[in-house]
C-alpha positions, 0 to 999 in steps of 0.5 A: 111879437111878429118878426117885423116889429122886433126893432130893438133886438139883435137877430142872428138867425138866418133862413135857407130858402129854396125860391121855387114852386113848393112841391111835396117832394121838395126839402132842405135839411141838415144831415148831422149823421153824414155831415152834410145838407140834403136838398130833395133828399140828396147830399148838397153843398152850396157856393154862394155869394152875398149881394144886398138888394138895398145896395143895388138899383132894382133894375140891375138885380137881374144883371148882378145875379146872372153874373154871380150864376155865371161865376159858378155859384148855385146860391145867393145870400142877402140880408133883409134890411128892416130899418128901411122896410119898417122905418117906423113901427107899423109903417112898411116899405117894400117898393122900388129898390126895397121890393124884396119879393121882386128880388127873390123872384129874380133869383128864382127866375135865374134858378138860384137858391137864396140864403135869406138872413132875416134881420132886422139887425144885420151889421153890413156896415149899414146905419144902426145894425148888428149880427154875430151875436156870440160877439155880444155875450152869452144869453137866452135871446137866441133861444127865444128867436129860435122858438119864435121863428120855428113857430112862425115858419112851422119848422119848414126852414133851416136856421143857423147862426154865424160867429167869428172863429174864436172859442168864446164867440162860437160858444156864445153863439151856439144854440141848441137845435140850430146849425152853427157856422163860422166866418173868416177871410182869405189867408186864414187857417182853414184847418184851425177855424173849422176845427174850432167850429167842430169843437163847438158843434161836433156834427153837421156840414162845415160852413163858412157863412162869410168868406171875405174875398175883400174887406170894408173901408173907413174914411181916411184909411187905406182901401182894403184889399185881398190878393186873388192868389190868397182868395183862391188858395183859401177857397180851394182848401175849404172846398177840398174840406167839403165845406159850403161857402158864401162869399161876403161880398161877391158884389158889394154895391153902394150905400147911397144917401146916408145909409152907410154906417160906422164902426167902433174900434179904438176910435169911431170910424165912419164908412164911405159911400162905396161898398166896393169891398174889393169884391169879385164884382166891382161896385158897378157890377164889372167882373174882375180878375178875381172873378175869373180866378174864382170861377176857374176854381169853382169849376174844379169842384162843380159844373159851370154854366155853359153861357159866355163868361160876362165881361166888363161893361163900357162906362160914360165920360161927360164934359166938365159941368160948371156949378154955381153957388145957389144958397148958403146954409145961413140963407137956408137957416134964415128962411127955415120954419122948422126950428125947435127950441129947448133949454138943453140940446136935443139929439137927432133922434129927439128931433125926429131927424135921423140922418144928415145935419142939424144946426144948433144955435145959442146966444152967449149971455155972459162975458167969457174969457178971451179965448174961452174953451168951448166943450161938447162932450161925446159929439156925434159925429163931426161938428163945424163951430162958428161964431156969428157965422165965421168958422172957428174949427172942427170937433171930431168924434173919430179924432176925439176932439171935443173942445176948441178955444174960441174968441167970442163976446157977450151977446154973440151967437155960437152955431154948431153944424153937426153931421151924422156920419153913420150910426155904429153897426156892430157892438153898440146899437144905441148910437145917438147922433148930435149933441145930447149932453150939456155944452160948456163955454169955459166953466159955464153951461150954455142954455136955451138952444135953437135947433134947425134940422137940415132937410135934404129930401128930393123936394128941397133939392128941387127947390135949390135947383129952381133957384139956380137961375138967380145965382149971381155969386158964381165965383164965391168959395163961401161955405157951407153952401149949396152949389148946382149945375145942369147938363144935357146928354144928346139923344144919339149918345149912349148912357152908361154907368159913370163916376162923379169926380170932385176935384178941388171939393173937400167934403159934402153930399152929392145929388144927381137929378135929386137922387142922393148919390152919397157922402164925398170926402176925397181929401182924406180918401180912400174913396175919391169918386161916387158911383152914378148908375146909368138909370139916373140920367136923362137924354134930351130934351130933358136936362140933368142936374148935379147939386152939392152941399159942400161943407168945407171948401169949394174950388169956385174962386173962378168959373173954370175950376168950379166944376165936377165931371163924370169919368169912366174910371172909379177911384176907391183907393185914393191917398189917405192921411198919415196918422 
């Protein structure tokens, strides 16, 4: 079984690759006797940073890796995201922002080593993925993977595991003839955590494979941060202990489109589009005060490159853009020719519609009570409930709201618009979406469903935009609907990165020139703006378009407020609800 075909397994082996011309005297090994790595026969340790090529436009790869080098790093680390490289068995994608060979060559051209975490299951807050296998329990799977990789790669690489610094996790993650490493963040007890690693593995280099200088976010929860002082203090302690360190993340980037995943704590928790991570390089690739402090700290242990230190880049502000309502979801449904009929509801997966939205419709064949309790067990993940296209309320997996009293008559229709908010990326990797259990109204089960997957591919967004000139109901707040507008950028004006601000809009998906910028939900935060890379914009004579699928509320009660705007300053730490 080849590496590319292992889609339903969990892989936590990683490869340390020196992306240079292969000469016979080049080598990279683990010296267990002297507790160090050896590169080309000499003692070696690394200070690296994580960057995910799939979260950064490929035209920016050189810029981001260069800035990481200028921070004093001698290596970068990335996952290989197989669920996009091989979306279906035997169908491969290594183009554009998934051109992994180009990414590795970019690192090589900048004289940076690469730690390649080969996947396919990688966690990383991406849709449906996993790592830190010791968290999942003890079994022989890792030994199987070790043997597989050694066979495929002819034992020419160093394999390692990484696990959280808890005795059970490290013990279950440890695999014979594979280097064990651990992961923890700023403010942790370095002596204790490396001591636990030493208990599991008595010899070999000490490695923190994921040193957290920030942390991940969830919708509706405060933005995660770590202070610069704590990051520098813990880094100093690790480097003083002669450890190798990888920052996770050094540059977080963006989960464009529907690629952001979710987590399961006490509740289901969906991740926002931004993966800023409070990292040393911002989502837009700008150095932060944390970046400069880390660079100064690394300089006490390693020589720093002589080039000028990078500075933040300018950003672009544009005038407000007026949007018009082009089409409601109901208009789309009435014209859809991709409906599926089934006696019982089908999941997104069974509908071969992995991301976005599906509308489920059923006609009530009996006279229910007034009101009647509609129950949808294990809804995944969020559902707007309508009776004859009139909103009744919202079901939420995160808030564990699975039922709703509705008033409905025999012969009327229930419509359930279900949103996939991102598959669980750790622990449970069989996270189905949509409705996959019986739906009841009172004590009666509802049968005979029609399901319509909502296509949000570029060709469909192009069709929406082509109808903009026919839009007449410009001040309608009727949702869920598609809203669209256009704007131009003068030839004389420079184009920079910018951030889409959606004042007055509640929840939905935004498209810039048919590119899916990602999900927005500013009313619950913490992310308020969406990162819009400069490469997506066009100058005159070309026009630019912005299109929204707004699910809950538009500010379009008049033309003056039916707007969005590109602004210079991101907001990823906005106000969040009180739970």
